[in-house]
Residue frames as qw, qx, qy, qz and C-alpha x, y, z in Angstrom:
[[0.381, 0.663, -0.155, -0.626, 114.76, 77.11, 76.01],
 [0.711, 0.208, 0.633, 0.223, 114.24, 75.04, 72.78],
 [0.179, 0.599, -0.369, -0.687, 115.59, 76.22, 69.45],
 [0.757, 0.333, 0.562, 0.032, 114.04, 74.57, 66.38],
 [0.044, 0.601, -0.482, -0.636, 115.99, 74.85, 63.12],
 [0.778, 0.413, 0.472, -0.020, 114.80, 73.68, 59.70],
 [0.085, -0.460, 0.545, 0.696, 116.90, 73.64, 56.57],
 [0.675, 0.526, 0.450, -0.256, 114.54, 73.65, 53.55],
 [0.310, -0.189, 0.657, 0.661, 115.90, 72.75, 50.12],
 [0.545, 0.635, 0.295, -0.462, 113.80, 74.25, 47.30],
 [0.444, 0.100, 0.652, 0.607, 113.86, 73.45, 43.60],
 [0.213, 0.611, 0.116, -0.753, 112.93, 76.36, 41.51],
 [0.547, 0.401, 0.676, 0.289, 111.18, 76.15, 38.15],
 [0.343, 0.794, 0.367, 0.343, 111.24, 78.54, 35.19],
 [0.348, -0.875, 0.056, 0.333, 114.08, 80.73, 36.66],
 [0.742, 0.583, 0.046, 0.327, 116.39, 82.31, 34.17],
 [0.334, 0.611, -0.306, 0.650, 118.52, 84.56, 36.29],
 [0.380, -0.169, -0.659, 0.626, 119.56, 85.30, 39.88],
 [0.205, -0.040, 0.096, -0.973, 117.27, 88.32, 39.76],
 [0.660, -0.170, -0.477, -0.555, 114.35, 86.07, 38.91],
 [0.607, -0.142, -0.740, 0.252, 115.35, 83.77, 41.74],
 [0.125, -0.049, -0.467, 0.874, 115.39, 86.59, 44.27],
 [0.421, -0.109, -0.108, -0.894, 111.91, 87.61, 43.13],
 [0.754, -0.214, -0.545, -0.298, 110.62, 84.17, 43.97],
 [0.607, -0.122, -0.645, 0.447, 112.64, 83.39, 47.17],
 [0.079, 0.151, -0.335, 0.926, 112.35, 86.74, 48.88],
 [0.573, -0.268, -0.091, -0.769, 108.48, 86.76, 49.07],
 [0.805, -0.209, -0.551, -0.061, 108.50, 83.15, 50.35],
 [0.455, 0.010, -0.550, 0.700, 110.96, 84.10, 53.14],
 [0.165, -0.198, 0.148, -0.955, 108.80, 87.19, 54.02],
 [0.688, -0.277, -0.285, -0.607, 105.55, 85.30, 54.03],
 [0.727, -0.124, -0.634, 0.232, 107.05, 82.63, 56.28],
 [0.292, 0.015, -0.480, 0.827, 108.15, 85.17, 58.84],
 [0.343, -0.175, 0.027, -0.922, 104.90, 87.12, 58.74],
 [0.745, -0.205, -0.418, -0.478, 102.52, 84.11, 58.85],
 [0.849, -0.235, -0.463, 0.095, 104.34, 82.00, 61.49],
 [0.342, -0.898, 0.198, -0.194, 106.26, 84.52, 63.65],
 [0.860, -0.263, 0.234, 0.369, 109.61, 82.88, 63.15],
 [0.009, 0.807, -0.371, -0.460, 112.81, 83.92, 61.38],
 [0.846, 0.279, 0.402, 0.212, 113.82, 82.71, 57.90],
 [0.029, 0.818, -0.370, -0.440, 116.54, 83.55, 55.48],
 [0.864, 0.470, -0.179, 0.013, 118.08, 82.27, 52.27],
 [0.554, -0.707, 0.434, 0.066, 121.20, 80.51, 53.63],
 [0.531, -0.289, 0.715, 0.350, 122.61, 78.54, 50.70],
 [0.519, 0.369, 0.662, 0.396, 122.91, 77.93, 46.98],
 [0.058, 0.776, 0.160, -0.608, 123.02, 81.69, 46.45],
 [0.066, 0.555, -0.511, -0.653, 124.69, 81.49, 43.06],
 [0.161, 0.129, 0.942, 0.265, 122.55, 78.70, 41.63],
 [0.322, -0.039, -0.275, -0.905, 119.49, 79.63, 39.54],
 [0.647, -0.159, -0.578, -0.472, 117.37, 76.53, 40.00],
 [0.673, -0.361, -0.619, 0.183, 117.71, 75.86, 43.72],
 [0.128, -0.682, 0.244, -0.677, 117.64, 77.65, 47.07],
 [0.525, -0.232, -0.732, 0.367, 118.23, 76.75, 50.71],
 [0.304, -0.687, -0.027, -0.660, 116.12, 78.48, 53.30],
 [0.362, 0.002, -0.767, 0.529, 116.90, 78.39, 56.98],
 [0.483, -0.598, -0.304, -0.562, 114.01, 78.61, 59.41],
 [0.359, 0.079, -0.702, 0.611, 114.48, 79.25, 63.12],
 [0.508, -0.636, -0.205, -0.543, 112.07, 79.45, 66.06],
 [0.282, 0.134, -0.777, 0.547, 112.74, 79.39, 69.82],
 [0.599, -0.485, -0.201, -0.605, 110.33, 78.70, 72.63],
 [0.432, -0.482, 0.615, -0.450, 109.76, 77.06, 76.04],
 [0.778, 0.008, 0.590, -0.216, 108.31, 73.74, 74.80],
 [0.168, -0.247, 0.801, 0.519, 109.63, 71.48, 72.05],
 [0.326, 0.479, 0.815, 0.027, 106.06, 70.43, 71.16],
 [0.228, 0.869, 0.239, -0.369, 105.06, 73.97, 70.38],
 [0.039, -0.681, 0.496, 0.538, 108.28, 74.72, 68.39],
 [0.291, 0.000, 0.909, 0.300, 107.93, 71.43, 66.46],
 [0.335, 0.630, 0.689, -0.130, 104.26, 72.24, 65.72],
 [0.181, 0.881, -0.012, -0.437, 104.97, 75.72, 64.31],
 [0.105, -0.508, 0.708, 0.479, 107.92, 74.49, 62.20],
 [0.334, 0.199, 0.908, 0.155, 105.84, 71.60, 60.88],
 [0.313, 0.777, 0.483, -0.255, 102.99, 73.96, 59.96],
 [0.086, 0.807, -0.283, -0.511, 105.44, 76.33, 58.17],
 [0.189, -0.287, 0.850, 0.400, 106.92, 73.45, 56.16],
 [0.343, 0.444, 0.827, 0.016, 103.48, 72.05, 55.29],
 [0.253, 0.840, 0.195, -0.438, 102.44, 75.56, 54.16],
 [0.004, -0.634, 0.571, 0.521, 105.50, 75.68, 51.91],
 [0.244, -0.027, 0.933, 0.262, 104.78, 72.26, 50.44],
 [0.281, 0.565, 0.771, -0.088, 101.04, 73.09, 49.77],
 [0.209, 0.821, 0.116, -0.519, 101.34, 76.51, 48.18],
 [0.743, 0.499, 0.329, 0.302, 101.83, 77.06, 44.52],
 [0.157, -0.834, 0.294, 0.440, 105.15, 78.99, 44.15],
 [0.667, 0.646, -0.366, -0.059, 107.71, 78.69, 41.41],
 [0.108, 0.493, -0.810, 0.300, 109.44, 76.45, 43.82],
 [0.867, -0.302, -0.268, -0.293, 108.79, 73.13, 45.49],
 [0.523, -0.659, 0.506, -0.193, 110.24, 71.54, 48.58],
 [0.706, 0.401, -0.582, -0.048, 112.89, 69.02, 47.68],
 [0.667, -0.065, -0.645, 0.367, 114.22, 68.18, 51.15],
 [0.357, -0.781, 0.103, -0.503, 113.84, 69.25, 54.74],
 [0.599, 0.005, -0.652, 0.466, 116.18, 68.69, 57.76],
 [0.456, -0.765, -0.090, -0.445, 114.89, 69.55, 61.25],
 [0.584, 0.063, -0.603, 0.541, 116.88, 69.79, 64.39],
 [0.456, -0.828, -0.170, -0.280, 116.05, 70.81, 67.97],
 [0.465, 0.318, -0.494, 0.662, 118.60, 72.31, 70.35],
 [0.551, -0.755, -0.356, 0.002, 117.98, 72.52, 74.10],
 [0.331, 0.563, -0.297, 0.696, 119.81, 75.44, 75.73]]
C-alpha cells in the first residue's frame, strides 16, 4: 500500500477575518475531496488571516496512480481562480 501526502501552502488575498478565511478555504477543501476522491483538511496556520496549509492524502496500490492523482489535484488548485494561490507544495510517499 502506498500513501501519498501533500502539504499545500496557500496565500490568501483580500481576507479580513478568520470567518472570511474559512469561507475561502472550506470550499477549496470540499472541492478537492469531491473532484479527486481523496481526503483533505486545513492542517495549519489556523489563526493567520492571509495563509492556510491544506493537507491532502490518498492511498492506493501503485505509487504511479497515487502520484498522478495528487499531481492533478495540485495542478487544479494552481489553475483555478480562488482568493488563494499556491505558494508551496511538499509531497511525500510512504510505503506500508
